[in-house]
LUMVORO-496914 format. One record per residue (C-alpha): residue number from 0; residue in one letter; chain; x, y, z. Coordinates in nm, 2 decimals, decimal comma, always signed. Layout:
REM residues N
<r num="NUM" residuo="a" cadena="A" c1="X" c2="Y" c3="Z"/>
...
***
This chain:
REM residues 296
<r num="0" residuo="m" cadena="A" c1="+3,91" c2="-4,14" c3="-0,73"/>
<r num="1" residuo="i" cadena="A" c1="+3,78" c2="-3,82" c3="-0,56"/>
<r num="2" residuo="d" cadena="A" c1="+3,43" c2="-3,85" c3="-0,40"/>
<r num="3" residuo="i" cadena="A" c1="+3,29" c2="-3,50" c3="-0,49"/>
<r num="4" residuo="q" cadena="A" c1="+2,98" c2="-3,54" c3="-0,28"/>
<r num="5" residuo="e" cadena="A" c1="+3,19" c2="-3,63" c3="+0,02"/>
<r num="6" residuo="k" cadena="A" c1="+3,40" c2="-3,31" c3="-0,03"/>
<r num="7" residuo="k" cadena="A" c1="+3,08" c2="-3,10" c3="-0,06"/>
<r num="8" residuo="n" cadena="A" c1="+2,96" c2="-3,24" c3="+0,27"/>
<r num="9" residuo="k" cadena="A" c1="+3,29" c2="-3,16" c3="+0,43"/>
<r num="10" residuo="i" cadena="A" c1="+3,27" c2="-2,80" c3="+0,31"/>
<r num="11" residuo="i" cadena="A" c1="+2,92" c2="-2,76" c3="+0,45"/>
<r num="12" residuo="s" cadena="A" c1="+3,03" c2="-2,91" c3="+0,78"/>
<r num="13" residuo="f" cadena="A" c1="+3,33" c2="-2,69" c3="+0,79"/>
<r num="14" residuo="l" cadena="A" c1="+3,13" c2="-2,37" c3="+0,73"/>
<r num="15" residuo="e" cadena="A" c1="+2,87" c2="-2,48" c3="+0,99"/>
<r num="16" residuo="m" cadena="A" c1="+3,15" c2="-2,49" c3="+1,25"/>
<r num="17" residuo="n" cadena="A" c1="+3,36" c2="-2,20" c3="+1,14"/>
<r num="18" residuo="g" cadena="A" c1="+3,13" c2="-1,95" c3="+0,97"/>
<r num="19" residuo="p" cadena="A" c1="+3,24" c2="-1,74" c3="+0,67"/>
<r num="20" residuo="s" cadena="A" c1="+3,58" c2="-1,87" c3="+0,55"/>
<r num="21" residuo="l" cadena="A" c1="+3,84" c2="-1,80" c3="+0,29"/>
<r num="22" residuo="p" cadena="A" c1="+3,87" c2="-2,05" c3="+0,00"/>
<r num="23" residuo="v" cadena="A" c1="+4,23" c2="-2,13" c3="+0,10"/>
<r num="24" residuo="r" cadena="A" c1="+4,11" c2="-2,24" c3="+0,45"/>
<r num="25" residuo="i" cadena="A" c1="+3,84" c2="-2,45" c3="+0,30"/>
<r num="26" residuo="a" cadena="A" c1="+4,08" c2="-2,62" c3="+0,06"/>
<r num="27" residuo="k" cadena="A" c1="+4,31" c2="-2,71" c3="+0,35"/>
<r num="28" residuo="a" cadena="A" c1="+4,02" c2="-2,84" c3="+0,55"/>
<r num="29" residuo="i" cadena="A" c1="+3,90" c2="-3,08" c3="+0,28"/>
<r num="30" residuo="e" cadena="A" c1="+4,26" c2="-3,17" c3="+0,19"/>
<r num="31" residuo="m" cadena="A" c1="+4,24" c2="-3,05" c3="-0,18"/>
<r num="32" residuo="d" cadena="A" c1="+4,44" c2="-2,83" c3="-0,41"/>
<r num="33" residuo="p" cadena="A" c1="+4,29" c2="-2,48" c3="-0,40"/>
<r num="34" residuo="v" cadena="A" c1="+4,21" c2="-2,49" c3="-0,77"/>
<r num="35" residuo="f" cadena="A" c1="+4,00" c2="-2,81" c3="-0,74"/>
<r num="36" residuo="a" cadena="A" c1="+3,85" c2="-2,69" c3="-0,42"/>
<r num="37" residuo="s" cadena="A" c1="+3,74" c2="-2,37" c3="-0,60"/>
<r num="38" residuo="a" cadena="A" c1="+3,56" c2="-2,58" c3="-0,86"/>
<r num="39" residuo="i" cadena="A" c1="+3,36" c2="-2,76" c3="-0,59"/>
<r num="40" residuo="l" cadena="A" c1="+3,28" c2="-2,43" c3="-0,42"/>
<r num="41" residuo="s" cadena="A" c1="+3,15" c2="-2,30" c3="-0,75"/>
<r num="42" residuo="e" cadena="A" c1="+2,92" c2="-2,60" c3="-0,78"/>
<r num="43" residuo="l" cadena="A" c1="+2,78" c2="-2,54" c3="-0,43"/>
<r num="44" residuo="l" cadena="A" c1="+2,74" c2="-2,17" c3="-0,51"/>
<r num="45" residuo="n" cadena="A" c1="+2,55" c2="-2,24" c3="-0,83"/>
<r num="46" residuo="a" cadena="A" c1="+2,32" c2="-2,47" c3="-0,64"/>
<r num="47" residuo="k" cadena="A" c1="+2,27" c2="-2,20" c3="-0,38"/>
<r num="48" residuo="q" cadena="A" c1="+2,39" c2="-2,42" c3="-0,10"/>
<r num="49" residuo="i" cadena="A" c1="+2,65" c2="-2,16" c3="+0,00"/>
<r num="50" residuo="k" cadena="A" c1="+2,69" c2="-1,79" c3="-0,06"/>
<r num="51" residuo="m" cadena="A" c1="+2,98" c2="-1,56" c3="-0,14"/>
<r num="52" residuo="s" cadena="A" c1="+3,05" c2="-1,23" c3="+0,03"/>
<r num="53" residuo="n" cadena="A" c1="+3,09" c2="-0,90" c3="-0,14"/>
<r num="54" residuo="i" cadena="A" c1="+3,35" c2="-0,80" c3="+0,12"/>
<r num="55" residuo="k" cadena="A" c1="+3,70" c2="-0,92" c3="+0,04"/>
<r num="56" residuo="i" cadena="A" c1="+4,00" c2="-1,03" c3="+0,25"/>
<r num="57" residuo="g" cadena="A" c1="+4,28" c2="-0,92" c3="+0,03"/>
<r num="58" residuo="a" cadena="A" c1="+4,17" c2="-1,03" c3="-0,31"/>
<r num="59" residuo="s" cadena="A" c1="+3,94" c2="-1,32" c3="-0,19"/>
<r num="60" residuo="s" cadena="A" c1="+3,57" c2="-1,32" c3="-0,10"/>
<r num="61" residuo="l" cadena="A" c1="+3,44" c2="-1,53" c3="+0,19"/>
<r num="62" residuo="y" cadena="A" c1="+3,22" c2="-1,84" c3="+0,15"/>
<r num="63" residuo="l" cadena="A" c1="+2,93" c2="-1,88" c3="+0,39"/>
<r num="64" residuo="l" cadena="A" c1="+2,61" c2="-2,07" c3="+0,45"/>
<r num="65" residuo="p" cadena="A" c1="+2,27" c2="-1,90" c3="+0,41"/>
<r num="66" residuo="g" cadena="A" c1="+2,18" c2="-1,75" c3="+0,75"/>
<r num="67" residuo="q" cadena="A" c1="+2,54" c2="-1,67" c3="+0,84"/>
<r num="68" residuo="e" cadena="A" c1="+2,54" c2="-1,32" c3="+0,68"/>
<r num="69" residuo="q" cadena="A" c1="+2,56" c2="-1,12" c3="+1,00"/>
<r num="70" residuo="k" cadena="A" c1="+2,88" c2="-1,30" c3="+1,09"/>
<r num="71" residuo="l" cadena="A" c1="+3,05" c2="-1,10" c3="+0,81"/>
<r num="72" residuo="e" cadena="A" c1="+3,05" c2="-0,80" c3="+1,05"/>
<r num="73" residuo="k" cadena="A" c1="+3,36" c2="-0,93" c3="+1,22"/>
<r num="74" residuo="y" cadena="A" c1="+3,54" c2="-0,87" c3="+0,89"/>
<r num="75" residuo="t" cadena="A" c1="+3,45" c2="-0,51" c3="+0,85"/>
<r num="76" residuo="e" cadena="A" c1="+3,80" c2="-0,40" c3="+0,95"/>
<r num="77" residuo="n" cadena="A" c1="+3,89" c2="-0,50" c3="+0,59"/>
<r num="78" residuo="l" cadena="A" c1="+3,66" c2="-0,23" c3="+0,45"/>
<r num="79" residuo="k" cadena="A" c1="+3,82" c2="+0,08" c3="+0,30"/>
<r num="80" residuo="s" cadena="A" c1="+3,81" c2="+0,38" c3="+0,53"/>
<r num="81" residuo="i" cadena="A" c1="+3,51" c2="+0,56" c3="+0,37"/>
<r num="82" residuo="e" cadena="A" c1="+3,33" c2="+0,23" c3="+0,33"/>
<r num="83" residuo="n" cadena="A" c1="+3,38" c2="+0,16" c3="+0,71"/>
<r num="84" residuo="d" cadena="A" c1="+3,25" c2="+0,51" c3="+0,78"/>
<r num="85" residuo="a" cadena="A" c1="+2,94" c2="+0,44" c3="+0,57"/>
<r num="86" residuo="y" cadena="A" c1="+2,89" c2="+0,10" c3="+0,74"/>
<r num="87" residuo="i" cadena="A" c1="+2,91" c2="+0,24" c3="+1,09"/>
<r num="88" residuo="k" cadena="A" c1="+2,68" c2="+0,53" c3="+1,01"/>
<r num="89" residuo="l" cadena="A" c1="+2,42" c2="+0,30" c3="+0,86"/>
<r num="90" residuo="r" cadena="A" c1="+2,44" c2="+0,05" c3="+1,14"/>
<r num="91" residuo="e" cadena="A" c1="+2,39" c2="+0,32" c3="+1,40"/>
<r num="92" residuo="r" cadena="A" c1="+2,11" c2="+0,50" c3="+1,22"/>
<r num="93" residuo="k" cadena="A" c1="+1,94" c2="+0,19" c3="+1,08"/>
<r num="94" residuo="m" cadena="A" c1="+1,84" c2="+0,38" c3="+0,76"/>
<r num="95" residuo="l" cadena="A" c1="+1,98" c2="+0,66" c3="+0,55"/>
<r num="96" residuo="d" cadena="A" c1="+1,84" c2="+0,90" c3="+0,29"/>
<r num="97" residuo="d" cadena="A" c1="+2,07" c2="+0,88" c3="-0,01"/>
<r num="98" residuo="e" cadena="A" c1="+2,03" c2="+1,24" c3="-0,13"/>
<r num="99" residuo="k" cadena="A" c1="+2,12" c2="+1,38" c3="+0,22"/>
<r num="100" residuo="e" cadena="A" c1="+2,45" c2="+1,20" c3="+0,23"/>
<r num="101" residuo="t" cadena="A" c1="+2,79" c2="+1,33" c3="+0,10"/>
<r num="102" residuo="p" cadena="A" c1="+2,90" c2="+1,20" c3="-0,24"/>
<r num="103" residuo="a" cadena="A" c1="+3,17" c2="+0,98" c3="-0,08"/>
<r num="104" residuo="i" cadena="A" c1="+2,92" c2="+0,81" c3="+0,15"/>
<r num="105" residuo="r" cadena="A" c1="+2,68" c2="+0,76" c3="-0,13"/>
<r num="106" residuo="v" cadena="A" c1="+2,94" c2="+0,58" c3="-0,34"/>
<r num="107" residuo="a" cadena="A" c1="+3,05" c2="+0,38" c3="-0,03"/>
<r num="108" residuo="l" cadena="A" c1="+2,69" c2="+0,26" c3="+0,04"/>
<r num="109" residuo="r" cadena="A" c1="+2,68" c2="+0,12" c3="-0,31"/>
<r num="110" residuo="s" cadena="A" c1="+2,99" c2="-0,08" c3="-0,24"/>
<r num="111" residuo="i" cadena="A" c1="+2,90" c2="-0,24" c3="+0,09"/>
<r num="112" residuo="k" cadena="A" c1="+2,64" c2="-0,48" c3="-0,05"/>
<r num="113" residuo="d" cadena="A" c1="+2,67" c2="-0,72" c3="+0,25"/>
<r num="114" residuo="f" cadena="A" c1="+2,54" c2="-0,45" c3="+0,49"/>
<r num="115" residuo="a" cadena="A" c1="+2,34" c2="-0,20" c3="+0,29"/>
<r num="116" residuo="i" cadena="A" c1="+2,01" c2="-0,27" c3="+0,10"/>
<r num="117" residuo="p" cadena="A" c1="+1,86" c2="+0,00" c3="-0,12"/>
<r num="118" residuo="f" cadena="A" c1="+1,49" c2="+0,06" c3="-0,16"/>
<r num="119" residuo="r" cadena="A" c1="+1,25" c2="+0,34" c3="-0,27"/>
<r num="120" residuo="f" cadena="A" c1="+1,03" c2="+0,54" c3="-0,04"/>
<r num="121" residuo="n" cadena="A" c1="+0,82" c2="+0,84" c3="-0,17"/>
<r num="122" residuo="e" cadena="A" c1="+1,02" c2="+0,83" c3="-0,50"/>
<r num="123" residuo="k" cadena="A" c1="+1,35" c2="+0,87" c3="-0,30"/>
<r num="124" residuo="i" cadena="A" c1="+1,64" c2="+0,62" c3="-0,27"/>
<r num="125" residuo="m" cadena="A" c1="+1,68" c2="+0,50" c3="+0,09"/>
<r num="126" residuo="w" cadena="A" c1="+1,93" c2="+0,26" c3="+0,25"/>
<r num="127" residuo="k" cadena="A" c1="+1,84" c2="+0,00" c3="+0,50"/>
<r num="128" residuo="y" cadena="A" c1="+2,09" c2="-0,17" c3="+0,73"/>
<r num="129" residuo="t" cadena="A" c1="+2,07" c2="-0,53" c3="+0,63"/>
<r num="130" residuo="f" cadena="A" c1="+2,01" c2="-0,67" c3="+0,98"/>
<r num="131" residuo="t" cadena="A" c1="+1,76" c2="-0,41" c3="+1,10"/>
<r num="132" residuo="p" cadena="A" c1="+1,41" c2="-0,57" c3="+1,15"/>
<r num="133" residuo="d" cadena="A" c1="+1,14" c2="-0,45" c3="+0,92"/>
<r num="134" residuo="e" cadena="A" c1="+0,94" c2="-0,33" c3="+1,22"/>
<r num="135" residuo="e" cadena="A" c1="+1,21" c2="-0,08" c3="+1,31"/>
<r num="136" residuo="i" cadena="A" c1="+1,22" c2="+0,06" c3="+0,95"/>
<r num="137" residuo="e" cadena="A" c1="+0,84" c2="+0,08" c3="+0,97"/>
<r num="138" residuo="n" cadena="A" c1="+0,86" c2="+0,30" c3="+1,29"/>
<r num="139" residuo="i" cadena="A" c1="+1,12" c2="+0,52" c3="+1,13"/>
<r num="140" residuo="l" cadena="A" c1="+0,93" c2="+0,57" c3="+0,80"/>
<r num="141" residuo="t" cadena="A" c1="+0,58" c2="+0,60" c3="+0,94"/>
<r num="142" residuo="p" cadena="A" c1="+0,58" c2="+0,68" c3="+1,32"/>
<r num="143" residuo="k" cadena="A" c1="+0,25" c2="+0,63" c3="+1,49"/>
<r num="144" residuo="k" cadena="A" c1="+0,05" c2="+0,94" c3="+1,57"/>
<r num="145" residuo="k" cadena="A" c1="-0,04" c2="+1,02" c3="+1,93"/>
<r num="146" residuo="e" cadena="A" c1="-0,38" c2="+1,18" c3="+1,87"/>
<r num="147" residuo="p" cadena="A" c1="-0,65" c2="+0,94" c3="+2,02"/>
<r num="148" residuo="e" cadena="A" c1="-0,88" c2="+1,00" c3="+1,73"/>
<r num="149" residuo="e" cadena="A" c1="-0,63" c2="+0,87" c3="+1,48"/>
<r num="150" residuo="t" cadena="A" c1="-0,64" c2="+0,51" c3="+1,38"/>
<r num="151" residuo="p" cadena="A" c1="-0,32" c2="+0,32" c3="+1,34"/>
<r num="152" residuo="e" cadena="A" c1="-0,26" c2="+0,36" c3="+0,97"/>
<r num="153" residuo="a" cadena="A" c1="+0,11" c2="+0,33" c3="+0,99"/>
<r num="154" residuo="p" cadena="A" c1="+0,13" c2="-0,05" c3="+0,95"/>
<r num="155" residuo="k" cadena="A" c1="-0,09" c2="-0,03" c3="+0,64"/>
<r num="156" residuo="a" cadena="A" c1="+0,13" c2="+0,24" c3="+0,49"/>
<r num="157" residuo="w" cadena="A" c1="+0,44" c2="+0,03" c3="+0,56"/>
<r num="158" residuo="e" cadena="A" c1="+0,29" c2="-0,28" c3="+0,41"/>
<r num="159" residuo="a" cadena="A" c1="+0,24" c2="-0,09" c3="+0,09"/>
<r num="160" residuo="k" cadena="A" c1="+0,59" c2="+0,04" c3="+0,09"/>
<r num="161" residuo="k" cadena="A" c1="+0,76" c2="-0,28" c3="+0,21"/>
<r num="162" residuo="e" cadena="A" c1="+0,71" c2="-0,44" c3="-0,13"/>
<r num="163" residuo="e" cadena="A" c1="+0,95" c2="-0,18" c3="-0,27"/>
<r num="164" residuo="i" cadena="A" c1="+1,25" c2="-0,29" c3="-0,05"/>
<r num="165" residuo="m" cadena="A" c1="+1,50" c2="-0,47" c3="-0,27"/>
<r num="166" residuo="g" cadena="A" c1="+1,52" c2="-0,71" c3="+0,02"/>
<r num="167" residuo="a" cadena="A" c1="+1,72" c2="-1,03" c3="+0,02"/>
<r num="168" residuo="k" cadena="A" c1="+2,07" c2="-1,03" c3="-0,11"/>
<r num="169" residuo="e" cadena="A" c1="+1,98" c2="-1,29" c3="-0,37"/>
<r num="170" residuo="e" cadena="A" c1="+1,76" c2="-1,03" c3="-0,53"/>
<r num="171" residuo="s" cadena="A" c1="+2,02" c2="-0,76" c3="-0,51"/>
<r num="172" residuo="k" cadena="A" c1="+2,26" c2="-0,99" c3="-0,70"/>
<r num="173" residuo="k" cadena="A" c1="+2,01" c2="-1,01" c3="-0,99"/>
<r num="174" residuo="v" cadena="A" c1="+1,97" c2="-0,63" c3="-1,01"/>
<r num="175" residuo="e" cadena="A" c1="+2,30" c2="-0,46" c3="-0,94"/>
<r num="176" residuo="n" cadena="A" c1="+2,18" c2="-0,11" c3="-1,03"/>
<r num="177" residuo="i" cadena="A" c1="+2,04" c2="+0,06" c3="-0,73"/>
<r num="178" residuo="f" cadena="A" c1="+1,82" c2="+0,30" c3="-0,93"/>
<r num="179" residuo="t" cadena="A" c1="+1,58" c2="+0,02" c3="-1,00"/>
<r num="180" residuo="s" cadena="A" c1="+1,31" c2="-0,11" c3="-0,77"/>
<r num="181" residuo="p" cadena="A" c1="+1,12" c2="-0,44" c3="-0,75"/>
<r num="182" residuo="k" cadena="A" c1="+0,78" c2="-0,53" c3="-0,89"/>
<r num="183" residuo="k" cadena="A" c1="+0,50" c2="-0,34" c3="-0,72"/>
<r num="184" residuo="d" cadena="A" c1="+0,16" c2="-0,46" c3="-0,62"/>
<r num="185" residuo="s" cadena="A" c1="-0,11" c2="-0,37" c3="-0,87"/>
<r num="186" residuo="s" cadena="A" c1="-0,27" c2="-0,15" c3="-0,60"/>
<r num="187" residuo="q" cadena="A" c1="+0,05" c2="+0,06" c3="-0,59"/>
<r num="188" residuo="k" cadena="A" c1="+0,10" c2="+0,12" c3="-0,96"/>
<r num="189" residuo="k" cadena="A" c1="+0,05" c2="+0,48" c3="-1,05"/>
<r num="190" residuo="a" cadena="A" c1="-0,12" c2="+0,59" c3="-1,36"/>
<r num="191" residuo="i" cadena="A" c1="+0,16" c2="+0,71" c3="-1,58"/>
<r num="192" residuo="g" cadena="A" c1="+0,21" c2="+0,85" c3="-1,92"/>
<r num="193" residuo="k" cadena="A" c1="-0,07" c2="+0,97" c3="-2,15"/>
<r num="194" residuo="k" cadena="A" c1="-0,40" c2="+0,83" c3="-2,05"/>
<r num="195" residuo="s" cadena="A" c1="-0,71" c2="+0,72" c3="-2,26"/>
<r num="196" residuo="g" cadena="A" c1="-0,98" c2="+0,65" c3="-2,00"/>
<r num="197" residuo="d" cadena="A" c1="-0,83" c2="+0,42" c3="-1,75"/>
<r num="198" residuo="e" cadena="A" c1="-0,54" c2="+0,31" c3="-1,97"/>
<r num="199" residuo="t" cadena="A" c1="-0,19" c2="+0,38" c3="-1,84"/>
<r num="200" residuo="f" cadena="A" c1="+0,14" c2="+0,37" c3="-2,01"/>
<r num="201" residuo="l" cadena="A" c1="+0,23" c2="+0,04" c3="-1,84"/>
<r num="202" residuo="e" cadena="A" c1="-0,10" c2="-0,11" c3="-1,97"/>
<r num="203" residuo="k" cadena="A" c1="-0,01" c2="+0,00" c3="-2,32"/>
<r num="204" residuo="i" cadena="A" c1="+0,33" c2="-0,17" c3="-2,29"/>
<r num="205" residuo="k" cadena="A" c1="+0,17" c2="-0,49" c3="-2,17"/>
<r num="206" residuo="e" cadena="A" c1="-0,08" c2="-0,49" c3="-2,46"/>
<r num="207" residuo="f" cadena="A" c1="+0,20" c2="-0,42" c3="-2,71"/>
<r num="208" residuo="l" cadena="A" c1="+0,41" c2="-0,71" c3="-2,57"/>
<r num="209" residuo="e" cadena="A" c1="+0,12" c2="-0,95" c3="-2,56"/>
<r num="210" residuo="k" cadena="A" c1="+0,07" c2="-0,90" c3="-2,94"/>
<r num="211" residuo="q" cadena="A" c1="+0,43" c2="-1,02" c3="-2,98"/>
<r num="212" residuo="n" cadena="A" c1="+0,39" c2="-1,32" c3="-2,75"/>
<r num="213" residuo="t" cadena="A" c1="+0,61" c2="-1,15" c3="-2,49"/>
<r num="214" residuo="k" cadena="A" c1="+0,53" c2="-1,13" c3="-2,12"/>
<r num="215" residuo="i" cadena="A" c1="+0,67" c2="-0,92" c3="-1,83"/>
<r num="216" residuo="t" cadena="A" c1="+0,83" c2="-1,14" c3="-1,57"/>
<r num="217" residuo="s" cadena="A" c1="+0,96" c2="-0,88" c3="-1,33"/>
<r num="218" residuo="i" cadena="A" c1="+0,90" c2="-0,50" c3="-1,31"/>
<r num="219" residuo="k" cadena="A" c1="+1,21" c2="-0,31" c3="-1,20"/>
<r num="220" residuo="e" cadena="A" c1="+1,09" c2="+0,05" c3="-1,22"/>
<r num="221" residuo="v" cadena="A" c1="+0,77" c2="+0,23" c3="-1,30"/>
<r num="222" residuo="n" cadena="A" c1="+0,72" c2="+0,60" c3="-1,31"/>
<r num="223" residuo="k" cadena="A" c1="+0,55" c2="+0,87" c3="-1,53"/>
<r num="224" residuo="k" cadena="A" c1="+0,84" c2="+0,87" c3="-1,77"/>
<r num="225" residuo="k" cadena="A" c1="+0,94" c2="+0,51" c3="-1,83"/>
<r num="226" residuo="v" cadena="A" c1="+0,90" c2="+0,14" c3="-1,75"/>
<r num="227" residuo="i" cadena="A" c1="+1,19" c2="-0,09" c3="-1,68"/>
<r num="228" residuo="a" cadena="A" c1="+1,12" c2="-0,47" c3="-1,67"/>
<r num="229" residuo="e" cadena="A" c1="+1,25" c2="-0,81" c3="-1,74"/>
<r num="230" residuo="v" cadena="A" c1="+1,05" c2="-0,97" c3="-2,03"/>
<r num="231" residuo="e" cadena="A" c1="+1,05" c2="-1,32" c3="-2,18"/>
<r num="232" residuo="s" cadena="A" c1="+0,98" c2="-1,42" c3="-2,53"/>
<r num="233" residuo="d" cadena="A" c1="+1,06" c2="-1,76" c3="-2,69"/>
<r num="234" residuo="s" cadena="A" c1="+1,25" c2="-1,86" c3="-2,37"/>
<r num="235" residuo="e" cadena="A" c1="+1,48" c2="-1,55" c3="-2,41"/>
<r num="236" residuo="t" cadena="A" c1="+1,49" c2="-1,31" c3="-2,12"/>
<r num="237" residuo="t" cadena="A" c1="+1,57" c2="-0,94" c3="-2,20"/>
<r num="238" residuo="l" cadena="A" c1="+1,57" c2="-0,62" c3="-2,01"/>
<r num="239" residuo="l" cadena="A" c1="+1,31" c2="-0,38" c3="-2,15"/>
<r num="240" residuo="f" cadena="A" c1="+1,33" c2="+0,00" c3="-2,13"/>
<r num="241" residuo="a" cadena="A" c1="+1,00" c2="+0,16" c3="-2,24"/>
<r num="242" residuo="f" cadena="A" c1="+1,00" c2="+0,54" c3="-2,27"/>
<r num="243" residuo="n" cadena="A" c1="+0,69" c2="+0,75" c3="-2,26"/>
<r num="244" residuo="k" cadena="A" c1="+0,82" c2="+0,99" c3="-2,52"/>
<r num="245" residuo="t" cadena="A" c1="+0,89" c2="+1,00" c3="-2,89"/>
<r num="246" residuo="r" cadena="A" c1="+1,27" c2="+1,01" c3="-2,87"/>
<r num="247" residuo="i" cadena="A" c1="+1,56" c2="+0,93" c3="-2,64"/>
<r num="248" residuo="n" cadena="A" c1="+1,91" c2="+1,08" c3="-2,64"/>
<r num="249" residuo="e" cadena="A" c1="+2,25" c2="+0,92" c3="-2,64"/>
<r num="250" residuo="s" cadena="A" c1="+2,29" c2="+0,96" c3="-2,26"/>
<r num="251" residuo="e" cadena="A" c1="+1,97" c2="+0,76" c3="-2,19"/>
<r num="252" residuo="l" cadena="A" c1="+2,08" c2="+0,49" c3="-2,43"/>
<r num="253" residuo="m" cadena="A" c1="+2,41" c2="+0,46" c3="-2,25"/>
<r num="254" residuo="q" cadena="A" c1="+2,23" c2="+0,43" c3="-1,92"/>
<r num="255" residuo="c" cadena="A" c1="+2,02" c2="+0,15" c3="-2,06"/>
<r num="256" residuo="y" cadena="A" c1="+2,33" c2="-0,02" c3="-2,19"/>
<r num="257" residuo="k" cadena="A" c1="+2,51" c2="+0,00" c3="-1,85"/>
<r num="258" residuo="q" cadena="A" c1="+2,21" c2="-0,13" c3="-1,66"/>
<r num="259" residuo="a" cadena="A" c1="+2,17" c2="-0,43" c3="-1,89"/>
<r num="260" residuo="r" cadena="A" c1="+2,54" c2="-0,51" c3="-1,88"/>
<r num="261" residuo="a" cadena="A" c1="+2,53" c2="-0,50" c3="-1,50"/>
<r num="262" residuo="v" cadena="A" c1="+2,28" c2="-0,79" c3="-1,49"/>
<r num="263" residuo="n" cadena="A" c1="+2,43" c2="-0,96" c3="-1,80"/>
<r num="264" residuo="l" cadena="A" c1="+2,11" c2="-0,94" c3="-2,01"/>
<r num="265" residuo="p" cadena="A" c1="+2,05" c2="-0,82" c3="-2,37"/>
<r num="266" residuo="y" cadena="A" c1="+1,81" c2="-0,53" c3="-2,38"/>
<r num="267" residuo="q" cadena="A" c1="+1,54" c2="-0,37" c3="-2,59"/>
<r num="268" residuo="l" cadena="A" c1="+1,39" c2="-0,03" c3="-2,61"/>
<r num="269" residuo="i" cadena="A" c1="+1,04" c2="+0,09" c3="-2,68"/>
<r num="270" residuo="v" cadena="A" c1="+0,97" c2="+0,46" c3="-2,77"/>
<r num="271" residuo="l" cadena="A" c1="+0,66" c2="+0,64" c3="-2,90"/>
<r num="272" residuo="g" cadena="A" c1="+0,81" c2="+0,77" c3="-3,22"/>
<r num="273" residuo="d" cadena="A" c1="+1,09" c2="+0,72" c3="-3,47"/>
<r num="274" residuo="l" cadena="A" c1="+1,46" c2="+0,77" c3="-3,39"/>
<r num="275" residuo="t" cadena="A" c1="+1,68" c2="+1,03" c3="-3,55"/>
<r num="276" residuo="k" cadena="A" c1="+1,95" c2="+0,93" c3="-3,80"/>
<r num="277" residuo="k" cadena="A" c1="+2,22" c2="+1,02" c3="-3,55"/>
<r num="278" residuo="m" cadena="A" c1="+2,06" c2="+0,79" c3="-3,28"/>
<r num="279" residuo="n" cadena="A" c1="+2,03" c2="+0,51" c3="-3,53"/>
<r num="280" residuo="y" cadena="A" c1="+2,41" c2="+0,53" c3="-3,59"/>
<r num="281" residuo="t" cadena="A" c1="+2,47" c2="+0,53" c3="-3,22"/>
<r num="282" residuo="i" cadena="A" c1="+2,26" c2="+0,22" c3="-3,17"/>
<r num="283" residuo="e" cadena="A" c1="+2,45" c2="+0,05" c3="-3,45"/>
<r num="284" residuo="a" cadena="A" c1="+2,75" c2="+0,04" c3="-3,22"/>
<r num="285" residuo="y" cadena="A" c1="+2,55" c2="-0,16" c3="-2,97"/>
<r num="286" residuo="k" cadena="A" c1="+2,35" c2="-0,37" c3="-3,21"/>
<r num="287" residuo="k" cadena="A" c1="+2,47" c2="-0,70" c3="-3,08"/>
<r num="288" residuo="l" cadena="A" c1="+2,30" c2="-0,63" c3="-2,74"/>
<r num="289" residuo="i" cadena="A" c1="+2,00" c2="-0,43" c3="-2,84"/>
<r num="290" residuo="k" cadena="A" c1="+1,68" c2="-0,45" c3="-3,04"/>
<r num="291" residuo="i" cadena="A" c1="+1,45" c2="-0,15" c3="-3,06"/>
<r num="292" residuo="e" cadena="A" c1="+1,08" c2="-0,11" c3="-3,15"/>
<r num="293" residuo="k" cadena="A" c1="+0,83" c2="+0,16" c3="-3,20"/>
<r num="294" residuo="l" cadena="A" c1="+0,52" c2="+0,15" c3="-2,98"/>
<r num="295" residuo="r" cadena="A" c1="+0,22" c2="+0,12" c3="-3,21"/>
***
């Protein structure tokens, strides 16, 4: 009888000694058929004892232990040509401004998830080289002023913005779409939408959800036009898209559908008014994955 725990321990030991490895090498090391070895690797992966790379050698990803991520750099020769160009450019410059790059580089940055982390700064999408210390990014974004009368405000500015980095890879796996950003500190939230006194659109959404015994568990994006967040109701998690306008178009609906599918979640929409007959027909096509409500 196979001792599964013993095999798991052997896999951990093998990765400790050899670093990121292909599943076929791991199977050989623990003397198991690759199919059965893959099943054990899946269990370790689900338990977050090991990780799996985005970069592939042939058709296979690499398995590695948490903390071994930088060792994946020795496999960058397996990147496609344009992906390797994007990797080298980002590694050398530490950070890139998405809108200033060529379309090919922009697409490549979205593919090299082991080495590129997206975040927002001044409403723009930026890319951070995964292994660049936060202090270096701080100096690039908010360089210290030389005037003696100035106080060192740069660190404070960075602390406010650092919350927006989509940080650790585990988080980036949860939210594949790079046009979203993580939950912001309450001090950072901007007043958005139509206001009544100090009330913001986000606050309206929260009040509306509370009446339905629904709570926001993670805010993905907040701006003057919409709120994107994960919400939970009756132990069900959905991706919420709240629009600060009376109607949405088919293109916006398709974007919501794609973002929800990317994170494997059902989704719901909130709008300020009623939908057109044409939009209701369109939504019918997606009814298994969507529920929509009118903000009251």
